[in-house]
N, C-alpha and C positions, 0 to 999 in steps of 0.2 A: 456526505461531507466530501468536498473536493480533496484531491490529492496534490501533493507538492509537485509531482511530475506534470500535472495538468496546468498548474500555476506557472511553472517554468516554461512550458511550451507556449502558453499565451504571452508571456512577457517577451520572449524572443521574437515571436511573430509580430507583436505590437511594435517592437523596436525596428524590425527589418521591413515590416509591411510587405512581405514577400514570402510565400510558403516555401519556395525552393531554397532561398538563402537560409531561411530559418531551419529547414530540415538539415542542411549541411552543417550548420553550427551545432545542432543537437545530435548529430551523428545518427540520423534516422531517415526514413523515406517519407514522402509526403502523405501517403494514405493514413498511416498510423498517427501522424501529426495532426491531420484534419480531424480524426476521430477523437483525439484528446481535447481539442478545442470544442468539438460538438458536445462531448460529455460534460465539459465544464459549463458550457452555456445551458445545457439541460438541467444541470444541478442548480445553477443560479436562477434559472427561469427568465433569462434575458439574453438578447443577442449582443455579443461583444464586438464582432467583426462583420463588416459588409464585404462580401467577396464577389468579384466579377472575374471574367477571364483575363482582364487586363490589369486589375488593381485590387488591393486590399486596403480598407480604411477602418478606423476605429469608430464605433457608434458612440453616441453620448454616454451610454452605460460603460462602454469599453474605456473611454477616456477617464471616467471617474474611477473605474476599477483598477486601472494600471498602477497608479502610485501605491495603492493598498496592496496589490499583488507583489510589487517590488519590495515593499516593507516586509511582507510575509517571508519572502525568500531571504532577505537580509537577516531577519530575526532567526530563521531556521539555521542559517550558516553560523550566526553568532552563538546560538544555543549549542550547536554541535561542537564549536571550538571550545566553549566554556566547559562542556562536559569532558572533552578529551583532555584539556589542560588540568582539570581537577583530578582526573583519573591518574595522571602522571605526576601529580604534585606541583604543577606549574602555576596553579591558581588556587585560591582559597584564603582563609584567614587563620593566622597562627599567632598566639600570644607568647611573647618571649620575655621572661623575667631576667633581671641581672642585678648583681650587687653593685654598689656605687663605684667600687674600685675598677670595674670593667669599663666605665664610661670614659676613661682618659684616652684609651687607644684601641682596645679590642672591640668594643661595641661599634664605634665609628667604622672600623674595618668591616665588620659583619654587615652592617646596614648598607654600606656602599657596595659590597659584593652581591648582596641580595637584590638591590635595585638594578644592578647590571645583569645578573644572571637569572633572576626570577622576578621580572617586572610585574607579572600578574598576581604575585603573592602579596597579600595585605598583612603586614606585621604590626602587631599591637605591642608596644614596649611597656614594661612595668618595672619600676625601680623598687625592689624588695630585698629584704635580708635573706640570707641562706635559709634560715628556719621558716620564714614566711613562704619562700618558694617551695620548699619540700611539702608544706601543708597544702599549698595551692595545686601542686602537681598531683598529689594523692587525691584531692577532692575533684579534680578535673577543671579547676578554674585557671590553670596555666598549662601550656603545652610543652614548653621548653624552658629551662632555667640555667643561667650562668651563675654558679654558686662557689663558695669558698672551700667546701669539703665534699668528698665522695658521698654517694647516697648510702643509706643504711636501711633500705626497705626492699623487700623482695620484688615488688612490682615496678621498681624504678631501676634505671640504668644510668651510668655516668662514665665520663671519660675526661681525662686531663686535657685541657685546651691551651693553657698558658702558664708558664713558669718564669718569673722575673725576679731579679735581686732587689733587695731594699737599698735605699739611699738615705742619707741624712739631710733633712731640711732644717735650715738654721736661719735665725734672724740675721739680717745683713750685717749688723754691728756686733754679732756674737764673737767672742775671742776665738772660738774654734773655726770660724769661717775663714780665717787666715790660712788654715791647713789645706793642702791639696787633697789629702785623703785621710779619713778618720779610722781609728781603731776602736774596737768595742770598749776598751778600757777608758777611752776618752769620755764616755757617757757617765762614768761613775760620779755621783754627786751632782749631776747636771739636772736643771729643771727640764722636764720632758712632758710634752703633750702626747697623750697615749689614747689609743682606741679603747672604748669602754667594753667591759665584759657583758655577756648577755647577748641576745639576738644572734646567736651563733658564736660570737666572740672569738673566731678562729685566730685573727691577727693578735688580739690581746694575749691569748694563751700561748701562741707561738713565741712572740717577742718576750713575754714574761719568763718563759722557760729558758730562753737564750740568756737573759740577764742573770737568772738564778744559777745556771750551770757555770757561768763565767764569774760569779760572785761580783757582779756589777750592780750597783744600787742607785739608779737615777731617782729623782724626786718627781712623782707624778703630780704635776700642778693642775692639769685639767684632763678629763677623759671624755671623748666625744665619739659619736657613732660614725660620722661621715668624714671622708678624707678632705672634702672641700672646707669643712669647718675647721679641721685640724690645721690645714695650711693657712687659713685666715688667722688663727690664733698664733701660729709661728710668726706670721708677718707682723703681728702686733707687738712682738718682742718678748712674750712671756715665757718662751722656752723653745727647745728644738724638738724634732720628731723623726721617726723612721717611717718612710712611706715607700711604696713600690716604685720602681724606676720609671714607669710610664708617667708618673705624676710630674716628673721634671719637664714634660712637654708643655705644661701649663705654666705660663708666666704669672707668678703671684708677687705683687709689690712687697718689698721689704724682705724677700726670701731668697736665699741662695741654696744650692744643692751641691752636696759633696758625696763621692763614693765612700763606702765604709766596709771594712773587712769583717765579715760575719761567718759563722760556721756554714758548711756547705748545705745543710738541710734547711737553713733559715732563708727561705724564698717565699715570695707571694705566689700562690697557686690558684688557678681558676679551673673549675670543672663544668662541663656541660651535663645537665641532667634531663632525663626524659622518661616517659612511661614506656615500658617494654612492649606493650600491645600496639603502640602507635607505629612500630616498625612495620607491622603487617596491615594495620587497619586505617591508618591516616596518611595517605601519600604526601600531602602538603607538609605535615609535621616532619615526616621522615626526610623529605627533600631538603628542608631547611636544616635539619640536624646534620645531614651529609655535608651541606655547604659550610656550616660552622666548623666541622671537624677538618674539612679540606683547607679552610683558611688558617686553622690552628697549625697545620703542618707547614704552612708557609713561614710561620714565625719560629720554627725550630732551627 
């Protein structure tokens, strides 16, 4: 089988049609260059070059072989680059899960940063609840997850990547919309669109505990899983809601947003979760993990 060094020598000579100039480009002398060409011709069983004291010309076989030889060199260079980028985590495929609440600001930030800094990485996004992501991480169906709560499994790791306050979303005609800032007590007896329990239910549990501690009793008129659905219901006028501050970036017809004073611990928090072994065994996953955590630092 021929060697890449022989192919490279032939391509350079074929383009220069001069052994002296080709030898200079290849940083070698003419005798070993001639031997490389002769060995390649012997391996192929055809003459690729016609040589005289005054000229070098491609034979018909040489003309046919040249584009294939150039393709072999290009494929070799490409394969080398792909292997090196995979080894450093700059290429590969990573599946990234996220809860819906991350889609308003944090996920767009991560995707933009990954496209700019890791263009060779193919990121597969999956919209999943926290519980679904933990199960997918443990089974190997997911590489990284942006979830609502820290992990509780010995094979997984997690780190906080975003903390943001809640704001009140109100129908534009709601009496409380006239206030510049709400207090928690303002929600007592109000119709409230609430996150549903289950599927992790972290936001439901957090907000319910805040209401209970303050002896505030809103009326849960609807319970939904997704923030987009919640905002749509607020826009329809059936009640107000508490949502993370980044939701205010999305303009929803019929909805106004107001700050609300809540206890210090009542914040919306996101965590990045990953398998511990991937820190050592999967460069692409670990590279994206580091990028997500670096972007999180920018938000602090």
